[in-house]
N, C-alpha and C positions, 0 to 999 in steps of 0.2 A: 705549849702542845703536847700533847699526850704521846709517850712513846710506845711504839708497837712492840706487843709481846711475841714471843715465837711460839707460843701455844695459843689457839682460838679454839672455840666449841662449834663442832660440826653437829648438824641436826640429822638424828637418826631414827629410824622406825625398826622397831624389833620384828623380824621375820617369823617369830613364833606369835606372840601376843598381840602384835601389831601397835603397841604403845609407843608414843614418840619418847626420846630421851635425847641427851646431847654426851657426845665423847671428844675428848680432846684430840686434835692433830697439830703437826707442826707446818707452819707456814713454808713454802718451798724457799723464799729467799734467805731463810735462816738456816737452810741445810747446807753444810759443808762439807765434802767427800774428800779425803785424801788419798784414797786408793780403794783396793778391793782385795780380800784375801783369796786365796786359791779355789774356795768353794764359793765364790760371790758374795762373802760377807762384807758389806760397805763399811770403810773405815772413817767413822765420822770424826769431824775435827773435835766433837765435845759429846760425851753421853748425856750431859744436860738437853742437847738438842738432837735425839736420837729416834726417827720416826719407827724403828723397831719396837719401841716400847709401845706404840700407839697404833698397832697394826690390827688389833683385835677389838671388836665392840662387845661389852658386856651389857645386856639389858638388866638395869636395876631392879626391874619389876617382876620379872620372870626367870632371870639367870640365863636365859640362853645366851650363847656367846658365839660370835661369828666374824667373818671379815668380808672384804669387798668380792674376794673369790668365791663364796659360799653361794651355792645354788639358791635361788628363792623357792624353788619347789621342793616339795616333801614327798619322799616315797610312802606307800600305803604302811599305815601302821606306826610310822616313825614319830608322828606328832604326839602319839598316846605315850610311846617309849619315853620321849622328851618329857612330857608332862609328869609322867610317874616317877622318873628317875633324877628329874633337874628341877623343874618348876616346883612340884610339890614339896620339895626338900630346900627350896631356896629361902634362905632369911636375907631379907631385902639389904643390899649393899652397893655402893657406888663406886665404880672404878673409871667414872667418867671425868676425874680430875687429872692432875699430874701424878705422874706413876713414877714410882721408884723401879729399879730393875726387877727386884723380888716380885713387885706387884705385877709387872709385865708379865713374868713367867707365870704366875697363877692365872692370868688372862687366857695364856696359850694353851695351859692345861685343861680349863673350862672349856675353851673352843675345840681342843681336840676330843673331849669327851663327848660334846654335842655332836660334833662333826661324825663320830663314830656311830652314834644311835641313829644320826640323819642319814647313815650309809653314803656319805660325801665320797667325792671321788678320792682315789689314792694320791693323785698329784697334790690335792689340795691338803691332805694329811701331811704328805711329805714335807711341804713348804713349811708348816707349821712346826713340825718336828725340827726341821732344821733351823728354823728361827730361835727356837728353844736353846739348840746347841750352841748357837752364836752367843746368846745371852751367856750362858754358863762359860762360854771362851772368855768373854769380855770380864767375866768374875774370876778367871783363871781357876774354875772348878772342873779339872780334867775328867774325872770319874763321871760326873754327870753329863760333861760334853761329849764324852764317848758313848754313854748309853743312848743319848738322843741322836747321835749320828747314826748310830747302827739302826734305831726305829726309822730315821728319815731314809736311809738306805733301802731297808726292807719294802718301804712304799713306794719309792722312786721304782724298785725293780717290779713290784705289782703293776705300777701304773704302765710300765713298758710292756709288760706282759699282756695286759687287758686293753692296750692301747687309749686308756682314759686320758692322756694329756692332748689327745688331738682335738683341736680347736680351742685350746688354750694358748696363753703366752709362752708356754714351754714347747721348745722344739725337740725333736727326737736328738738331735745332735747333742744339744746343751743337757738333755737328760743322760744320755750315754755318758758324756762326760762328767756330770755331777755323781754318776753310780762309779765310776773309776776313782774319782777323787775321794769320796766318801770311804770307797774300799781302802784306798792307799792311806787315809787318815787314820782307819781302824788295823792297820797292818796287815790285811787281806792283799798281799802284793799280786799274787798271781790273778786273782780277779780284777784287782785295778787294771793289769796289763791287758787282760781280756776286753776290759771296756775302753780303754783308750785306743786299743789296737783296732777296735770296731769304728771309732771316730776316724782314726787316720785312713784305714782302708777305703772308707766311703766319702773322703773328703771332696772327690768331684762332684758329688751329688748335694754338697753343703754352699749355702750362701752366708756362712759365717764362719769366715777366716779367722777370726780371733779364736773361736772354739779350737779350731784345729790346732793352731798355735799353741794354745795352752795345753792341749793334748799331748802334743809332741814334746812340751816342756817337761811335764809330769813324767811321762814314759823315759826322757832322757835322766831326768834325776833319779828313777828307779835304777836305770842302767848304771849310773854313777855310784850310787850307794852300794850296790852289789859288788862292784869293782872294788871299792875301798873295802868291803867285808871280806872280798876274797884276799886282799893282799895283807888285810891284819891278820 
């Protein structure tokens, strides 16, 4: 009897050139999560079976890169921009197989470039920047992790200001919590307190008690660290 592999080929169609291709995904039965970091990074049992590596699809034909969250419609002139700046420069290569963490990071950077040209929602760009930060955290590359956390925070703030997270899986409370936690992770304590306070102040409007609890925990951690600092 053939042993089932964690990775399987998912049939895809490029949103840009409409050509079919396959990209690896991980079968859900193989995904084991030990917990979550404070910014929702899933702590998988093994990086050999890490779905974050396979979140992005890269068309081997034209280079257009996207995720399941990418909107299928293209704003006026964006297809021409992508054709000129991505497709015409693409040297055919295939990211459809098993990926290393370095290859996964490349796929995210390609997708972010395509998303910016496509004028994708800020909330989608934020999610991709945050996932790159997570990958650099796994690699213990603090400098690059910090760089991409700051980029993710900027996009989450833009998303909140423009309300473009509405109608997505991201709730306002989770977005505000994330803005607070990413501020905290980049040592912008006052801004972190501001966002956590907004979550806590409006807790009666929320149907997400776990988010409220996490905001309280982070706010308390800030208070405790300040007390220790003052005593020192």
